[in-house]
Every structure is written in structure tokens, then in C-alpha cells.
C-alpha positions in Angstrom: 80.2 3.5 76.0 76.6 3.1 74.8 73.9 5.9 74.3 74.6 8.3 76.8 70.5 9.1 77.2 69.5 5.3 77.9 72.6 5.6 80.9 70.8 8.4 82.3 67.4 7.0 82.1 68.7 3.5 83.2 70.5 5.3 86.6 67.2 7.5 87.4 65.3 4.1 87.1 66.9 2.3 90.0 67.2 5.9 92.3 64.2 7.4 91.5 65.4 10.2 94.4 68.7 10.8 92.9 67.7 11.8 89.4 66.4 15.3 90.3 69.6 16.5 91.4 71.6 14.8 88.7 69.8 16.5 85.7 70.0 19.8 88.0 73.9 19.3 88.2 74.2 18.5 84.8 72.3 21.5 83.3 74.5 23.7 85.4 77.8 22.3 84.2 80.1 21.8 80.9 78.5 18.4 80.9 75.3 19.8 80.1 76.6 20.8 76.3 78.2 17.1 76.1 74.7 16.1 77.0 73.1 17.9 74.3 75.4 16.7 71.9 78.6 18.5 71.6 82.3 17.4 72.1 83.7 18.0 75.4 87.3 18.7 76.4 88.3 17.2 79.4 91.7 15.6 80.7 93.6 12.2 80.8 93.3 12.7 84.7 89.9 13.5 84.7 88.9 10.5 82.6 90.9 8.1 85.1 89.2 9.5 87.8 85.5 9.4 86.6 86.5 5.7 86.1 87.4 5.2 89.5 84.3 7.4 91.3 81.0 5.3 91.4 79.4 8.7 91.5 78.8 10.6 88.0 77.9 13.9 89.8 81.3 13.6 91.3 83.3 13.4 88.1 81.0 16.3 86.5 81.9 18.4 89.2 85.5 17.4 89.5 86.5 18.2 85.7 86.4 22.1 86.0 89.4 21.2 89.1 91.9 19.2 87.3 94.4 20.5 84.9 96.1 17.9 83.2 96.8 16.4 79.2 93.8 17.0 77.2 91.6 15.0 74.9 88.4 15.5 72.7 85.3 13.7 73.6 83.2 12.9 70.3 80.4 14.4 69.1 77.9 13.5 71.9 74.1 12.2 71.4 73.4 11.4 68.0 77.4 10.4 66.9 78.5 9.1 70.3 82.2 8.1 69.0 84.9 9.1 71.4 88.3 10.5 70.2 90.8 10.2 73.1 94.5 11.3 72.8 97.1 13.4 71.7 95.7 12.9 67.6 92.4 14.8 68.3 92.3 18.0 66.2 92.4 21.8 67.4 89.9 24.0 66.3 91.1 26.5 63.8 93.2 29.8 65.7 91.6 33.0 64.3 94.6 34.9 64.3 96.0 32.4 61.6 95.5 33.8 58.2 93.5 31.1 55.8 93.8 31.9 52.3 90.8 31.7 49.9 91.7 28.9 46.8 92.8 31.0 43.7 90.3 29.9 41.4 87.4 31.7 44.2 89.8 34.9 44.2 89.9 34.9 40.3 86.0 34.3 40.2 85.5 37.6 42.7 88.2 39.4 40.4 85.9 38.9 37.2 82.6 40.1 38.6 84.5 43.7 39.7 86.6 43.6 36.3 83.7 45.8 34.5 85.3 46.2 31.2 87.2 42.8 31.3 90.2 44.6 30.3 91.8 42.1 33.1 93.0 44.9 35.2 90.7 47.1 37.8 91.2 50.5 39.4 90.8 51.6 42.7 87.3 52.1 42.7 86.9 48.5 41.8 89.4 47.2 44.6 87.3 48.5 46.7 84.0 46.8 45.5 86.2 43.6 45.5 87.2 43.9 49.2 83.3 44.5 49.7 82.6 41.0 47.7 84.8 39.3 50.2 83.7 41.0 53.3 86.2 43.4 54.0 85.5 47.6 54.3 88.0 49.4 52.7 88.2 53.2 52.9 89.3 55.1 50.3 93.0 55.9 51.6 93.0 52.4 52.9 92.2 51.1 49.0 94.7 54.0 47.3 97.7 52.4 50.0 96.8 48.3 48.5 96.8 50.0 45.3 100.3 51.8 45.5 101.7 48.7 46.7 100.5 46.4 44.1 100.5 48.5 40.9 104.3 49.0 40.6 104.0 50.5 36.6 102.2 53.5 38.3 99.3 53.1 35.7 96.3 53.2 38.5 95.2 49.3 37.1 96.1 46.2 38.9 95.9 42.8 37.2 95.0 39.8 38.9 98.5 38.7 39.4 99.8 41.7 41.1 96.5 41.6 43.2 96.7 37.5 44.3 100.5 38.3 45.2 99.4 41.3 47.4 96.3 39.2 48.9 98.6 35.7 49.5 100.9 38.0 51.9 97.8 38.4 53.9 97.0 42.2 53.3 93.2 42.0 53.6 93.7 40.9 57.0 92.3 44.0 59.0 95.4 44.1 61.3 97.5 45.1 58.4 95.2 47.6 57.4 96.4 50.8 59.2 96.5 54.2 57.5 100.0 55.5 57.2 100.7 59.4 57.7 102.4 59.3 54.3 99.1 57.8 52.5 97.2 61.2 54.5 99.7 63.6 53.0 99.5 62.2 49.1 95.4 61.8 49.5 95.1 65.2 50.8 97.7 66.2 47.6 95.8 64.4 44.9 92.9 65.6 42.7 89.5 64.3 43.9 87.3 64.4 40.9 83.7 62.3 40.9 83.8 59.8 37.6 81.0 62.9 36.2 83.3 65.6 36.9 86.5 63.3 35.4 84.2 62.8 31.9 83.2 66.5 31.9 86.4 67.8 32.3 88.0 65.8 29.6 85.4 66.5 26.9 86.3 70.1 27.6 90.2 69.5 27.1 89.5 66.7 24.0 89.5 69.1 21.3 89.9 67.4 18.4 87.1 65.0 20.2 88.6 61.2 19.3 87.7 60.2 22.9 91.9 60.4 23.6 94.0 63.4 24.9 97.5 64.2 23.8 100.6 65.4 25.8 99.6 68.8 25.4 95.9 68.5 25.9 96.5 66.3 29.2 98.9 69.6 30.3 96.3 71.8 29.5 93.9 69.6 31.8 96.5 69.9 34.3 97.0 73.3 34.3 93.3 73.9 34.6 92.8 71.8 38.1 95.7 74.0 39.0 98.9 71.5 38.7 101.8 73.4 37.3 103.8 70.4 36.2 106.4 70.6 33.4 105.6 69.5 29.9 108.7 67.2 30.1 106.8 65.8 33.6 103.5 65.2 31.5 104.8 63.9 28.5 106.4 60.8 30.5 103.1 60.0 32.1 101.5 60.3 28.7 104.5 57.6 27.7 103.6 55.3 30.8 99.5 55.5 30.6 98.9 56.4 27.2 98.3 54.4 24.0 100.0 55.4 20.6 100.4 58.7 21.9 97.1 59.5 23.4 95.4 58.7 27.0 91.6 57.2 26.6 89.5 58.3 29.0 89.5 55.1 31.3 93.1 55.0 31.5 93.0 58.6 32.5 90.2 58.1 35.1 92.4 55.0 36.4 95.6 57.0 36.9 94.1 60.4 38.4 92.1 58.5 40.9 95.3 56.4 42.0 96.8 59.7 43.1 100.3 58.6 41.1 102.1 61.9 40.9 100.7 64.2 43.0 102.9 65.5 45.6 101.4 68.9 46.0 97.7 69.9 46.5 96.3 71.5 43.4 94.5 75.4 43.8 91.7 75.2 41.3 88.5 73.1 41.1 86.9 71.4 37.8 86.4 73.9 35.0 82.8 73.2 35.1 81.7 73.6 38.6 78.4 71.6 39.4 75.5 74.3 39.9 71.5 74.4 40.1 71.8 75.8 36.7 73.6 73.0 34.9 70.1 72.2 33.2 69.9 75.3 31.3 73.6 74.9 30.5 75.5 73.1 27.1 79.3 72.6 26.4 80.1 73.1 22.7 83.1 72.2 21.2 84.0 72.3 17.3 83.4 75.6 16.9 85.6 77.8 14.9 88.7 79.0 16.7 88.1 82.4 15.6 84.9 83.0 16.6 84.4 85.2 19.9 81.4 85.8 22.1 78.8 87.1 20.1 79.2 84.8 16.9 78.5 82.0 19.6 75.5 84.2 21.0 73.8 84.7 17.4 74.7 81.4 16.5 72.6 79.7 19.7 70.4 82.2 19.9 67.9 80.3 17.5 67.5 77.7 19.9 66.2 80.2 22.5 67.2 83.1 24.6 70.4 83.2 26.0 71.3 84.1 29.5 75.2 84.1 29.3 78.0 82.8 26.8 81.4 82.0 28.8 84.2 81.3 25.7 86.9 78.8 27.1 90.0 79.5 26.3 93.3 77.7 26.3 95.0 78.5 30.2 98.1 78.5 29.2 98.1 81.6 26.9 94.7 82.8 26.6 93.9 81.7 23.3 90.8 80.8 21.3 90.2 76.9 21.7 86.4 76.5 19.8 85.3 75.6 23.0 82.7 77.5 25.0 79.2 77.2 27.7 76.0 78.3 26.8 73.4 79.5 29.3 69.8 79.6 28.2 67.0 81.2 29.8 64.7 77.8 29.4 65.2 74.2 29.6 63.6 74.1 26.1 66.3 75.8 24.2 68.5 73.0 25.6 66.5 70.3 24.0 66.9 72.1 20.8 70.6 73.0 21.0 71.3 69.4 21.2 69.4 68.4 17.9 72.3 70.8 16.5 74.6 67.7 17.6 77.1 67.2 14.7 76.0 69.4 12.5 78.8 70.5 10.0 80.9 73.4 10.7 83.4 73.8 7.5 85.2 70.3 7.7 84.7 69.9 11.5 81.0 69.0 13.1 79.6 70.6 16.1 79.7 68.6 19.4 76.8 69.6 22.2 76.8 68.0 25.3 74.7 68.6 28.6 77.0 69.7 31.5 77.7 67.8 34.3 75.3 65.2 33.5 77.8 62.4 32.1 76.3 63.0 28.5 79.0 61.8 25.8 79.3 59.7 23.1 80.4 55.8 23.5 81.4 53.8 20.8 80.4 49.9 20.2 81.7 47.9 18.1 78.9 46.8 15.9 79.4 44.9 12.4 78.8 46.9 9.2 76.5 44.2 8.3 74.1 44.8 11.5 73.8 47.9 10.6 70.7 47.8 8.0 69.0 45.6 10.7 69.7 48.5 13.4 68.6 50.9 11.3 65.1 49.5 10.0 63.1 49.9 7.1 63.2 53.5 6.1 64.8 54.2 9.3 62.2 52.8 11.8 64.2 50.5 13.8 66.7 53.8 14.7 64.2 56.1 15.3 62.1 54.0 17.6 65.3 53.2 19.6 66.1 57.2 20.1 62.6 57.9 20.8 62.4 54.7 23.7 65.8 55.6 25.1 66.0 59.2 24.9 70.0 58.6 23.4 71.1 60.1 19.8 72.4 57.2 17.6 74.9 57.2 14.7 76.6 54.4 12.6 80.2 54.6 11.0 82.0 52.4 9.1 85.3 54.2 8.8 87.7 53.8 10.1 85.6 50.8 11.9 82.2 49.8 12.0 80.8 51.0 15.3 77.3 52.2 16.6 77.6 55.7 18.2 75.0 56.2 21.2 75.1 60.0 22.6 73.3 60.7 25.7 73.6 60.5 29.5 74.6 57.5 31.1 71.0 55.8 31.5 70.0 56.8 28.1 72.9 55.0 26.3 72.3 52.1 28.6 68.6 52.0 27.5 69.8 52.5 23.5 72.4 49.8 23.8 70.2 47.2 25.3 67.5 47.6 22.9 70.0 47.4 20.0 71.4 44.1 21.5 67.7 42.8 21.8 68.1 43.6 17.7 71.2 41.8 17.2 70.1 38.7 19.0 67.2 38.5 16.8 69.3 38.9 14.0 69.8 36.1 11.6 71.0 34.9 8.0 69.3 33.2 5.3 70.7 31.4 2.5 69.1 31.0 -1.0 70.3 29.6 -4.0 71.2 32.0 -6.6 73.2 31.3 -9.9 76.9 33.1 -10.0 76.0 34.7 -13.2 72.8 36.9 -11.8 75.0 38.0 -8.8 76.2 41.1 -10.8 72.6 42.2 -12.7 71.3 41.6 -8.9 74.1 44.2 -7.4 73.7 46.7 -9.9 75.8 49.3 -11.4 77.9 50.6 -8.7 75.9 48.1 -6.4 72.8 51.1 -6.9 70.4 48.0 -7.0 71.6 46.0 -3.8 72.0 49.6 -1.8 68.2 50.4 -2.9 67.5 46.8 -1.7 68.8 47.3 1.6 67.5 50.6 2.1 64.0 49.6 1.4 64.2 46.3 3.5 66.3 47.2 6.5 68.3 43.7 5.7 72.2 43.3 4.5 72.6 41.3 1.0 75.9 39.3 0.6 76.0 37.6 -3.1 78.9 34.5 -2.2 80.3 31.9 -4.0 81.2 30.2 -0.6 80.6 27.2 0.1 78.1 27.6 -3.0 76.2 30.3 -5.4 73.8 31.7 -3.3 72.7 35.1 -1.7 72.9 35.5 2.0 70.1 37.7 3.9 71.2 39.1 7.4 68.6 41.3 9.5 65.3 40.3 11.6 62.6 37.8 10.4 60.9 40.5 8.9 63.9 42.4 7.1 65.2 39.1 5.8 61.6 38.2 4.8 61.0 41.3 2.6 64.8 41.8 1.1 64.0 38.1 -0.4 61.0 38.8 -1.7 62.7 42.1 -3.6 65.2 39.6 -4.7 63.0 37.0 -6.3 60.8 40.0 -7.8 63.9 41.2 -9.4 64.7 37.2 -10.2 61.8 36.8 -12.0 61.7 39.8 -13.8 65.3 38.9 -15.5 64.3 35.1 -16.3 60.8 35.5 -17.2 60.0 39.3 -18.5 61.1 40.4 -22.2 61.8 43.6 -23.9 60.0 44.4 -27.0 61.4 47.0 -29.1 58.3 48.7 -31.6 60.0 51.2 -34.5 58.6 54.3 -33.5 59.9 57.9 -35.8 61.0 60.2 -32.8 58.3 63.0 -33.8 55.6 60.7 -32.2 57.5 60.6 -28.7 56.6 63.6 -27.0 52.9 63.0 -28.1 53.1 59.1 -25.8 55.3 60.9 -23.3 52.7 63.5 -22.8 52.5 66.9 -20.0 54.5 65.7 -17.3 54.6 62.4 -18.6 51.4 61.9 -18.2 50.4 59.9 -21.3 53.3 57.2 -20.8 52.6 56.9 -16.6 49.0 56.3 -18.0 49.9 53.8 -20.6 52.2 51.7 -17.8 49.3 51.7 -15.3 46.8 50.4 -18.0 49.2 47.6 -19.5 51.5 46.5 -16.4 54.7 47.0 -18.6 57.7 49.7 -18.0 58.1 51.8 -21.2 61.0 53.8 -22.6 61.8 55.5 -25.6 65.0 55.5 -27.9 66.4 57.6 -30.4 69.0 57.2 -32.8 71.6 59.1 -30.1 71.0 56.6 -28.0 72.4 53.6 -30.6 75.6 53.2 -32.1 77.0 53.2 -35.7 74.5 56.2 -36.4 77.0 58.6 -37.6 76.9 56.9 -41.4 72.8 57.4 -41.4 71.2 59.8 -43.1 69.1 62.2 -40.4 65.9 60.3 -42.2 67.3 57.1 -41.4 68.4 58.2 -38.1 65.1 59.1 -37.4 63.3 55.8 -38.7 65.6 54.2 -36.2 63.9 55.3 -33.0 61.8 53.4 -31.1 59.4 52.2 -28.1 61.2 49.7 -25.7 58.4 47.9 -23.8 59.7 45.7 -21.2 57.6 42.7 -19.1 55.1 39.9 -19.9 54.9 39.2 -23.8 51.2 39.7 -24.1 51.3 43.1 -22.2 53.9 44.4 -24.3 52.1 43.5 -27.5 48.7 45.3 -25.4 51.0 48.3 -25.0 51.9 48.2 -28.5 48.3 48.2 -29.7 47.4 51.3 -27.3 50.0 53.3 -28.2 48.6 53.1 -31.6 45.2 54.5 -30.8 46.8 57.0 -28.4 48.5 58.6 -31.1 45.8 58.7 -33.4 42.7 59.7 -30.6 45.1 62.2 -28.5 45.4 65.0 -31.1 41.8 64.7 -31.3 40.7 64.8 -27.9 43.1 67.5 -27.7 41.8 70.0 -30.0 38.3 69.5 -29.3 39.2 70.1 -25.6 41.3 73.5 -26.5 38.4 74.6 -28.7 35.7 74.5 -26.3 36.3 77.1 -23.8 33.2 76.3 -22.4 33.5 73.0 -21.8 31.3 72.0 -18.5 33.0 70.6 -15.9 30.9 68.9 -13.3 28.1 70.8 -12.2 29.9 74.4 -13.3 29.9 75.7 -16.7 32.0 78.4 -18.3 34.7 77.4 -16.5 38.2 76.9 -18.6 40.1 74.1 -18.1 43.6 74.1 -16.9 46.5 72.4 -19.2 46.7 69.7 -16.6 42.8 69.0 -16.7 43.0 69.0 -20.4 45.7 66.5 -20.7 43.9 64.5 -18.2 40.2 64.5 -20.0 42.5 64.0 -23.4 43.9 61.0 -21.9 40.7 59.3 -20.3 38.8 59.6 -23.7 41.8 58.4 -25.7 42.2 55.5 -23.4 38.3 54.5 -23.6 38.8 54.1 -27.3 41.9 52.2 -26.9 40.1 50.1 -24.6 37.1 49.1 -26.9 39.6 48.3 -30.0 42.4 46.5 -27.8 39.6 43.9 -26.4 37.9 45.4 -23.5 37.7 46.1 -20.0 37.7 41.7 -19.9 40.4 41.6 -21.4 42.3 44.0 -19.1 41.1 41.8 -16.3 42.5 39.1 -17.5 45.8 40.3 -18.2 45.6 41.5 -14.7 44.6 38.7 -13.1 47.6 36.8 -15.1 50.4 38.9 -14.0 49.1 38.6 -10.5 49.3 34.6 -10.2 53.2 35.3 -11.9 54.0 37.1 -9.2 55.3 40.1 -10.8 56.4 42.7 -8.3 58.0 46.1 -10.0 60.8 47.6 -8.4 
């Protein structure tokens, strides 16, 4: 057969009177679909009848009347192939379950597994079904979770899910709610995530992020579930880690409804109310503290409307927990600043009520802490201001960044931290191993000082070669290496000169409040210290006179600058006593336009130092020589730490 359109055009050309009738008949019959390009199902008998009869219209009308073996014609106008016989493939039956490839199911599982631990809870199961185009109610999701979760911890692995899926359990005909499911759903504890977090915080007395068996027993008792201690211990053994239950494990378990057979008769400890914005939850207060103590302590933050002490439910003994209600919202913000204040061996923990306020620990390597803190804390302050969260860093027992605040505040702070971490890099510079110790300093003080001032983390390593590794942002790395270079230059180029100077003259060159030695250092660019016989070894065998002669002035800096400092000190020793005597004897000394006003001791020393320094400049070579030395120091790149 040729093109269907060509056949109809040829027929219409030979018999114009029949063309209108043929087209109307075709448009009103199943043949119209075949004419437009769709497959047409007719019987073998129909096909034979069409081949025997001369009129196409009669064939088209006959197709609806004859019942026989069916075959499939091809795709029509744009693909005129015709398939005839028993080999034609039937359309898929919608009643038959056709599973998706395992890789597709695994990909969907990975998208809903929020914490990427290879397990999903009931809420994540609902999202997985939604992604796959199936609307699943909470009771139906719980029913499916109970079928998969054989260890009853409220979590489902991929293998458990896939086996359940391959059995066709996501098909609508199998998702029917059983009566027993309804009874169990009515009995289980119903907590939103925020309510669960608040309740968990209230019970976690030691604040370690995990509840032990006694704390879980208290939590369940407060929710109206009067279970035995043995039953609670068995639950902790089943869902806990190292004898404790973290929040995520607790929430997955309590959301699953496992172990609940009777409805509880209590609501969460802290019911959500309109006054929550004025409330704070306090943990870590002294256990023996009573209502009056808490009222007095938090009154510093503002007027207190109410103090509710939260005692242990089982025996009513104090637990160090309370809820404070203030009169003003500003008082809550002032109370937040008391979070982590030390109270004896413990610290105080303060959270907003029913708002998801909590601490979250993010694992951050210790070497990155400096980059996140920044120079003098500029980075961590900026993150706290922009996010509204409180940020802390801990290195023991593991290196973490602690972010405290509501969910949106924590997410914003962590996003800002990740930006800094991603911009953090390492620069390596060759530094001889012999200089590593001096650059670290006694007890690491020099290295710590450089890290604090630069915001970078500095490591001296011999692998793969002797080098200094600097970690941090580009700005912090540049600043840290500048400081290391300055210290290297100082160690390699500066000299330390000792000049004999009896101890009796040390006081004159030090001056009141170290004013003289500071002025001398500023004038010459060297560091000066004075050494007495007490600082030297082997002085026991010398006479007092001999010991006094061993005292000295030590100048550290470029050799020429050290010589200049010694020359200046000789002039100051001669001129300072004269200047001081004149100023102290003249009680009517002029001070600017004011006269007859005696000078204070600080002013006397300042005037005496300036006068003596002027004489020293003239005798030591004048202002021009000072400028030359200063310029030379700048060209050598001297940076005094």
C-alpha cells in the first residue's frame, strides 16, 4: 500500500461527486484516527472483506460489526508500515505493577535523606512518596514504616525500602488503612519537631545532646506515659548509641509510634502560647536554687513576670531547670547574652521557648578556627551580627563550631562560615628547620600571638620539606606571612649589643613610667632593656662592686642604630638630671600662655626628656642623620612586633 493521502486524492479526482461523502464518513468513524496517523485495530476478517469489496466506505463501516482475531496496522500517514498478525504488541495494562529501575529509586532516596546517614524517618518517607507521585497520609506512611522497620528504631534503610517497594506497596490498591493502624496512631505521642526539640532540651539536664535511660524515662513520664524503667532501658538499648539517645534518633523513634499502646494523658511540658516571645528556658542553674534565687538572678535583665521551676516529675526534686517570663521583649535579648555564663563548674544555658532555639555542633577542623575567627575576632563578630546566632569554637574533645540560635539563624551562620571555609587555602614558604623553634617561641607564645593578630593558622613542618604552612583567607595568609618574614629578618639581620652601664644609672634611663626608654626607642628604632648582675650566672663569687660593674644596657636592632642609642643614652645621662633640677626649682615655669602654674610630675619628665633629647640630637649628628637612619630602616623592611 502507498500513502493514504495519495489514495484518497486519486479517488476523489476520479469521482468528484463521491469525495464529500467519503470524507464525512471517514471523519465520523474509527478510520479517521488512522487517517490522521494513529494505529488502527481491525480484525483479519475485516481486512479480507476490505480487499474483496470495491467500495472503501463499505469497508470502513463494516469494521465495527465483525468480531474476529485482531491485528495492528502501522502508525499511519507519516509512517505507513503495517503490522499484521499475532506478533503485534498489546498496550501496557495499567493494572500491572511496572517497577522503576533500582538506580532511580536510590537517587530519590538520596534526595530525601536530609542528614545523609543512609536512613529515612517517617517524614522523609512521606516526601519520598510525594517525589514519586504518590500522595501518602501520615497514618498510611506509619503503616508502611512498621512493615519495613523490623528493628523498631523509626528508621528505614534503602534495602528495606526497595524490598518493600518491589512488592508493589506504593500502589494505590495496597495503600489501605487498617483499623489496627488507626488505634495505634491514636495512642502514640504526637509532637511537632519544635515541640520535640523543646521537650528534649528540658529533659537533657547535662546538656550533652543525648538523653540517658533515666532522662528518657522522665521525658516519657512528663508526656503521660507511665512506663517501667526496664521498658525504657530496653528502648535505649535498641535505639541509642553508647547508652544515650541523640535527638535525631529520639525524634525518629517517637514519630514512628513504636512501643505506644495506650494514649498519653499529658501535653508537652511547655505548651505553645502567645507569650512565648517573652519566655526563656534555663538549664544548668544550681540544683538547690529555688524560686527567689532565679527571680533575683534574672531581674538584672529586666522586670520578671513569672518564674516556673521545673522539678523532676517522678519525685518533685529540683533539677536546675526553669522557665522565666519577662514583662518586655528586650529583657529576653539581654538574658540571651548570659548563655554559657559560668556557674561554678557548670555553665548556664538559655534558650527561647518553642522557637527551635538550640545549639548545633558542626565539625570544623581546628586549623580552620583561626580563619573563621579572623583578625581580633572580626570574622566571627560579622557572622554573628549578620545571622543573629551565637557562635563558639571548641577543640576538646573534638574540634567543632557551635552555632546557637533559631533554625534560620543557624542556617545563615553556617552558610557564612562555609563561604569562609571555601575561601580558605594554604600557602607554603621555605623556612629552615633551625628557625622553627624561635618562630614558635617559648610555649608557643610567639606563634599564638601571630595567629591571633593575623587570623591565620601557622604550621611549621619538615614534610615534604622544611617550610612554614599558612592556612586562612587571602588577607589573613598575607598578614601572617608578613609577620613571619619580619621575625625572620629580625633574627637574621639584627644584632644585640651590650654596653656596660652600672645599675645606679638604669633608673635615670628608664624614667618615670618608662618614659625615657620609650622615647629613646622611638628616636633610634631599637629595642632596649637593662640587665643587672642578678640576671647573670656565676655572680656569687664577685664582690658587690664587681657585680654592679657587670650591669649593662642591651640594645637590639641594626648595628648603626644600636650605636646611636648608646650615644644618645650618654647625653641623656648627663642632661636629664640638669633639666629635671631646673624644672623642679622653677615653680613659676611658663606653660604656654598660662603662667604661675606648677607642672605635674609627668609634665616635668616630659619637658626634661624633650630638652635632653634636643641636645642629644645635636651632639649625635642632628636631625639629618636621624632621617637617614630612619630611611635605611624602612628600606630594609624592619617590622617590630
